[in-house]
C-alpha positions in Angstrom: 21.3 201.2 173.1 18.6 200.3 171.2 19.3 198.2 168.1 22.5 196.3 168.1 24.3 198.4 164.8 25.9 195.6 162.2 29.4 197.2 161.0 30.8 195.5 158.1 34.9 196.0 157.2 35.7 195.8 153.7 39.2 195.3 153.1 40.1 195.5 149.0 43.8 194.0 148.1 44.8 193.9 144.9 47.6 191.8 144.7 49.7 191.4 141.4 51.2 188.1 139.8 54.8 189.2 141.3 53.6 188.9 144.7 51.8 186.2 144.5 54.9 184.3 143.6 56.4 186.4 145.6 54.6 185.2 148.9 54.5 181.3 147.7 58.0 181.6 147.4 58.5 182.6 151.0 56.0 180.0 152.0 58.0 177.6 150.3 61.3 178.6 152.0 59.9 178.6 155.3 58.4 175.3 155.0 61.9 173.8 153.7 63.7 175.2 156.3 61.5 174.0 159.4 61.3 170.4 157.5 64.8 170.5 157.6 64.9 172.7 161.7 62.7 169.9 162.7 62.9 166.5 160.5 62.8 163.1 161.2 66.0 162.6 160.0 70.1 164.2 160.3 71.0 165.1 157.5 74.7 163.8 156.4 76.9 163.9 153.7 76.7 159.9 153.0 74.8 157.0 155.0 76.6 153.9 154.3 78.5 152.7 156.9 81.9 150.8 156.3 82.2 146.9 156.1 83.1 145.2 158.8 86.7 145.0 159.9 88.2 142.0 158.5 85.6 141.7 155.1 86.3 144.1 151.4 82.2 144.1 151.0 83.3 141.6 148.5 80.6 138.9 146.6 83.1 136.1 147.8 84.5 133.0 145.7 86.5 129.8 145.6 87.9 127.0 144.3 86.9 123.6 146.6 90.1 121.5 147.7 88.4 118.1 147.5 87.8 117.0 143.7 84.2 115.8 142.4 83.3 113.5 139.5 80.5 115.5 137.1 77.4 114.0 138.4 78.6 115.9 142.4 79.9 119.3 141.2 76.6 120.6 141.5 76.1 120.1 145.4 80.3 120.5 145.8 79.8 124.0 147.6 79.8 124.8 151.1 76.4 126.2 152.8 76.1 129.9 151.7 77.9 129.0 148.3 76.1 127.8 145.0 78.5 126.1 141.9 79.5 128.8 140.2 78.7 129.9 136.6 81.6 131.3 134.7 79.5 134.8 134.1 79.6 134.7 137.8 83.3 135.2 138.7 84.0 136.0 135.2 85.7 139.0 136.2 87.7 138.2 139.5 88.7 142.0 140.6 85.2 142.3 141.7 85.6 139.4 144.0 87.3 138.0 147.2 88.8 134.7 147.4 87.9 132.9 150.0 91.3 131.5 150.9 89.9 129.5 153.9 87.6 127.5 151.9 89.3 127.3 148.9 92.8 125.9 147.5 96.2 127.5 148.0 99.2 126.9 146.4 102.5 128.5 147.6 102.1 131.9 145.9 98.7 132.7 146.0 98.3 134.8 149.0 95.0 135.6 149.7 93.9 135.1 146.2 93.3 131.8 143.5 95.3 129.5 142.4 96.4 130.2 139.0 96.7 127.3 136.4 94.2 125.1 137.9 91.2 124.2 136.4 87.5 123.3 137.9 83.8 122.7 136.8 82.2 126.0 136.4 78.7 125.5 135.1 78.4 127.2 131.2 74.1 129.0 131.4 74.3 126.2 128.5 71.1 123.7 128.5 71.7 120.3 129.6 74.2 118.3 127.9 77.0 116.7 127.5 79.5 117.5 123.6 83.4 118.1 124.5 82.2 121.5 123.4 83.7 124.5 126.4 80.8 126.5 127.4 78.6 123.2 126.1 79.3 120.7 127.8 77.7 120.3 131.3 77.6 117.3 132.1 73.9 116.7 131.3 73.3 119.5 134.0 76.2 118.0 136.1 73.8 114.9 136.8 76.5 112.2 134.7 79.6 110.9 135.4 80.3 109.0 132.2 83.1 109.0 130.7 81.2 109.5 127.0 80.2 112.3 128.3 81.9 115.7 129.1 82.0 119.0 131.3 83.6 122.5 131.1 86.5 123.6 133.4 87.9 126.6 133.7 91.7 127.9 135.6 92.8 131.5 136.0 95.7 131.6 133.2 99.4 131.2 134.5 101.1 131.8 131.1 100.0 135.6 130.3 100.7 136.3 127.2 98.2 132.7 125.4 95.7 134.0 123.4 93.3 131.1 123.6 92.0 132.8 127.2 88.4 134.3 128.0 89.3 137.1 129.9 92.0 135.9 132.3 90.3 132.2 132.5 91.4 129.3 130.9 88.4 126.6 129.6 88.3 123.5 128.5 86.0 120.5 128.6 87.3 117.3 130.2 84.7 113.5 130.4 82.4 114.1 133.5 84.4 110.4 134.9 87.6 112.3 136.0 87.4 114.1 139.5 88.0 117.9 139.0 87.5 120.7 141.9 84.7 123.2 141.4 84.6 126.8 142.0 82.0 128.2 143.7 80.3 131.4 144.6 78.3 133.3 147.6 75.1 132.8 147.3 
């Protein structure tokens, strides 16, 4: 061979918009199916697991079995719990009563007791008036008989008009001892 011959092959491809769209969809479909077939995670209908036996998975609350004056109410709860604001326990149907830590009576079963009051946080500034929802024994630092704190109890009169949701609310002077409503951290 005297001299190497160079050959050039020219391919003329005329692609239409429809053909490009079809090829793109085919490529994406292939990639998606490949991901499903060889992906690292299994495909399942639902991944949350049921809570452990004996637990409902709901946040727990309870009323202490020991009474405290207004200056000690905010440290009354067991480890893992804190003094509840009414707004944290307002709807007991979304909570689980801890009958092991909490006060129970003959007909309370595994639920809270009705008609018994306990100290509760108000969400109000440090104050001591005799107005339910505002009195908080000066942010639970006072045990003075001239200061007031808010206490709530589940209604045992299901026809009373003064209920706050299912709760009755009132104030009592901070030198009185009351149980405390506690809620899980």
